[in-house]
C-alpha positions, -999 to 999 in steps of 0.1 A, spaced: 499 428 378 472 440 401 478 443 438 447 421 442 463 392 422 495 395 442 476 394 475 455 365 464 485 345 454 503 352 487 472 341 505 473 308 486 510 303 495 503 310 532 472 288 533 494 258 523 513 260 556 481 264 577 463 236 559 493 213 564 498 221 601 461 219 609 457 186 589 429 202 569 437 183 537 405 196 520 420 231 522 446 218 497 417 221 471 421 259 476 458 258 471 465 234 443 450 224 409 436 189 405 465 181 381 492 195 404 528 183 400 546 186 433 583 178 437 595 179 473 632 174 476 631 171 514 606 143 511 626 126 484 595 122 463 572 138 437 535 135 431 511 140 402 475 148 410 459 165 440 442 134 454 475 114 455 494 144 469 468 149 497 467 112 506 505 110 508 510 142 528 483 131 552 499 97 558 533 113 564 522 141 586 498 120 606 529 100 618 543 132 635 532 145 669 534 181 657 548 203 629 549 240 619 555 253 584 563 290 580 561 307 546 579 340 540 596 363 516 570 357 488 579 371 454 551 371 428 551 377 390 517 376 372 514 373 334 477 372 325 462 340 339 496 325 348 519 334 376 552 324 391 560 327 428 590 321 449 590 319 487 612 307 516 600 282 542 609 269 576 597 235 587 597 222 623 588 185 626 582 168 660 580 131 666 584 122 703 592 85 697 622 93 675 654 79 691 680 106 694 657 136 698 622 146 689 627 175 665 640 182 630 641 217 616 646 225 579 648 256 558 644 259 521 624 274 492 594 269 470 593 277 433 557 277 421 538 280 389 502 291 394 471 294 372 440 315 376 410 292 378 373 300 382 378 296 419 409 318 421 446 313 419 460 277 424 494 262 423 498 239 393 535 230 398 555 232 429 592 225 435 605 225 470 642 224 479 660 220 512 687 246 520 697 235 555 686 213 584 694 206 620 682 182 646 674 145 645 673 131 609 652 102 622 622 124 629 611 126 592 611 88 589 605 71 556 569 60 548 555 48 515 565 74 489 584 96 514 621 89 514 635 119 534 665 134 516 688 155 537 708 167 507 710 205 508 707 228 478 723 261 469 699 286 453 727 302 433 735 269 416 699 262 407 697 298 394 729 294 373 715 261 359 683 279 348 661 258 371 642 286 389 609 292 372 603 325 390 637 339 379 630 328 343 597 346 344 611 379 355 642 377 332 618 376 303 606 412 311 
């Protein structure tokens, strides 16, 4: 793996949070493949295809007054034109009209499969899982495909069950 590949992939992972928080949905074109599969446990939903994913995330996040997504602790394994990445995330959602408090904060992880395209690295498959949350569970309100799921996940259990793509990739070494 070259340092350039690793840096480029980390840039893609971080661009996701920025694009989301800035509501720059066209930047998702620089993050995901057109045929992306995205499973978001905290949203209680999964999407196939970039256009559908962008539309749905736009609808959900436009209902919020503010939000911040922080990506950190990125691990990257490159194997030719394919890569696996694992990162942690923090999510702050703000909806002033929510009864019972205006904020909800979650923590979790992303397990990504990436491919090298003619335009650079893109996420082709993303799994997002919630580890913990605090605040008002009414802030991330249901809307269309989004059915917020406050069920928390234990990384160790997913690892033991062989569900972490990044771990499977590095175990093959």
